[in-house]
C-alpha positions as CSV (number, residue, x, y, z in Angstrom):
1,X,-6.7,2.1,-31.1
2,X,-4.8,-0.1,-33.5
3,X,-3.7,-3.6,-32.6
4,X,0.0,-2.9,-33.2
5,X,0.1,-0.2,-30.5
6,X,-1.8,-2.6,-28.1
7,X,0.9,-5.2,-28.6
8,X,3.6,-2.6,-28.1
9,X,2.0,-1.6,-24.8
10,X,1.6,-5.2,-23.6
11,X,5.3,-6.0,-24.5
12,X,6.4,-2.8,-22.7
13,X,4.4,-3.7,-19.6
14,X,5.5,-7.4,-19.6
15,X,9.1,-6.7,-20.5
16,X,9.7,-3.8,-18.2
17,X,7.5,-4.9,-15.3
18,X,5.0,-2.1,-15.5
19,X,7.3,0.6,-16.6
20,X,5.1,1.9,-19.4
21,X,4.8,5.7,-19.0
22,X,2.2,7.6,-21.2
23,X,3.6,10.8,-22.7
24,X,0.4,12.8,-22.0
25,X,-3.2,12.5,-20.7
26,X,-4.5,11.6,-24.2
27,X,-2.2,8.7,-24.4
28,X,-3.1,7.7,-20.8
29,X,-6.8,7.9,-21.7
30,X,-6.3,5.8,-24.9
31,X,-4.3,3.1,-22.9
32,X,-7.0,2.9,-20.2
33,X,-9.8,2.7,-22.7
34,X,-7.9,0.0,-24.6
35,X,-7.4,-2.0,-21.4
36,X,-11.0,-1.7,-20.4
37,X,-12.3,-2.8,-23.8
38,X,-10.6,-6.2,-23.6
39,X,-12.7,-9.1,-22.5
40,X,-11.8,-10.2,-19.0
41,X,-12.6,-12.5,-16.1
42,X,-11.9,-11.7,-12.4
43,X,-8.2,-12.5,-12.6
44,X,-7.7,-10.5,-15.8
45,X,-9.6,-7.6,-14.3
46,X,-7.0,-7.4,-11.6
47,X,-4.2,-7.3,-14.2
48,X,-6.1,-4.6,-16.1
49,X,-6.5,-2.5,-13.0
50,X,-2.8,-3.0,-12.1
51,X,-1.7,-2.1,-15.6
52,X,-3.8,1.1,-15.6
53,X,-2.7,2.1,-12.1
54,X,0.9,1.5,-12.9
55,X,0.6,3.6,-16.1
56,X,-1.0,6.4,-14.2
57,X,1.5,6.1,-11.4
58,X,4.4,6.3,-13.8
59,X,2.8,9.2,-15.6
60,X,2.3,11.3,-12.4
61,X,5.7,10.4,-11.0
62,X,7.4,11.4,-14.2
63,X,5.5,14.7,-14.4
64,X,6.2,15.7,-10.8
65,X,9.8,14.5,-10.7
66,X,9.2,11.8,-8.0
67,X,11.6,9.0,-7.7
68,X,13.1,6.7,-5.1
69,X,11.8,7.5,-1.5
70,X,9.2,10.1,-2.5
71,X,7.6,7.7,-5.1
72,X,7.7,4.9,-2.6
73,X,6.0,7.1,0.0
74,X,3.2,7.9,-2.5
75,X,2.7,4.2,-3.1
76,X,2.6,3.4,0.6
77,X,0.2,6.2,1.2
78,X,-2.1,4.9,-1.5
79,X,-1.9,1.3,-0.1
80,X,-2.7,2.6,3.4
81,X,-5.6,4.7,2.2
82,X,-7.2,1.9,0.1
83,X,-6.9,-0.5,3.0
84,X,-8.1,2.1,5.5
85,X,-5.0,1.7,7.7
86,X,-5.0,4.8,9.9
87,X,-2.3,3.8,12.4
88,X,0.3,2.6,9.9
89,X,1.3,-0.8,8.6
90,X,4.4,-2.9,8.1
91,X,5.6,-4.4,4.9
92,X,7.8,-7.4,5.0
93,X,9.7,-9.0,2.1
94,X,9.1,-12.7,2.3
95,X,12.5,-13.2,0.6
96,X,14.1,-11.9,3.9
97,X,13.2,-15.2,5.7
98,X,16.2,-16.7,3.8
99,X,18.6,-14.4,5.7
100,X,18.9,-14.5,9.5
101,X,20.2,-11.0,9.8
102,X,16.8,-9.6,8.7
103,X,15.1,-11.2,11.8
104,X,11.5,-10.8,10.7
105,X,10.1,-11.9,14.1
106,X,12.1,-9.3,15.9
107,X,11.1,-6.6,13.4
108,X,7.4,-7.6,13.8
109,X,7.6,-7.6,17.6
110,X,9.2,-4.2,17.5
111,X,6.4,-2.9,15.2
112,X,3.7,-4.3,17.6
113,X,5.4,-2.8,20.6
114,X,5.9,0.6,19.0
115,X,2.3,0.6,17.7
116,X,0.7,-0.3,21.0
117,X,2.8,2.3,22.7
118,X,2.0,5.1,20.3
119,X,0.0,8.1,21.6
120,X,-2.5,7.7,18.8
121,X,-3.2,4.0,19.6
122,X,-3.4,4.6,23.3
123,X,-5.9,7.4,22.8
124,X,-8.0,5.3,20.5
125,X,-8.0,2.4,23.0
126,X,-9.2,4.8,25.7
127,X,-11.9,6.1,23.4
128,X,-13.0,2.6,22.5
129,X,-13.2,1.6,26.1
130,X,-15.6,4.5,26.8
131,X,-17.8,4.2,23.8
132,X,-18.1,0.5,22.8
133,X,-19.2,-2.8,24.1
134,X,-17.0,-5.6,23.0
135,X,-16.0,-9.2,23.7
136,X,-14.2,-9.6,27.0
137,X,-10.9,-10.5,25.3
138,X,-11.1,-7.4,23.2
139,X,-11.8,-5.2,26.2
140,X,-8.8,-6.7,28.0
141,X,-6.6,-5.8,25.0
142,X,-8.0,-2.2,24.9
143,X,-7.3,-1.8,28.6
144,X,-3.8,-3.1,28.1
145,X,-3.1,-0.7,25.3
146,X,-4.8,2.2,27.1
147,X,-2.6,1.7,30.1
148,X,0.7,1.9,28.1
149,X,3.1,4.8,28.3
150,X,3.9,6.3,25.0
151,X,7.4,5.6,23.7
152,X,9.8,8.6,24.3
153,X,10.0,9.4,20.6
154,X,6.2,9.5,20.3
155,X,5.4,11.8,23.3
């Protein structure tokens, strides 16, 4: 691939924060090949991976008509899958600590309460108690969760 196109891609990625969208699979393949051909260290390999994933993300979202909430859901599903989070997770914007109305502590406490009172977590805690040896403090935690009553919306 010629250097001028490479510079165009880099500027597009840098200037638009990852909004480069390949027109077709051939262009996607060329872009990924170009990124992988560059010399890189560990940090640069993360950037290359991110650029390639963002280009593929943008390509798929544009072809399937996803935007807004559905595109965000795809991203969160991907994150959860790659981190093996089977019971959900919480994303906090650190910027929100600047504004008291966001009350991050309250939101985190609610998340922990809702999670430990979900029927899925209660069932897993019961299963773990039956099938696994663990440290005493872990066993106490599992017993605590196993004894919870599911929240009304989770029954």
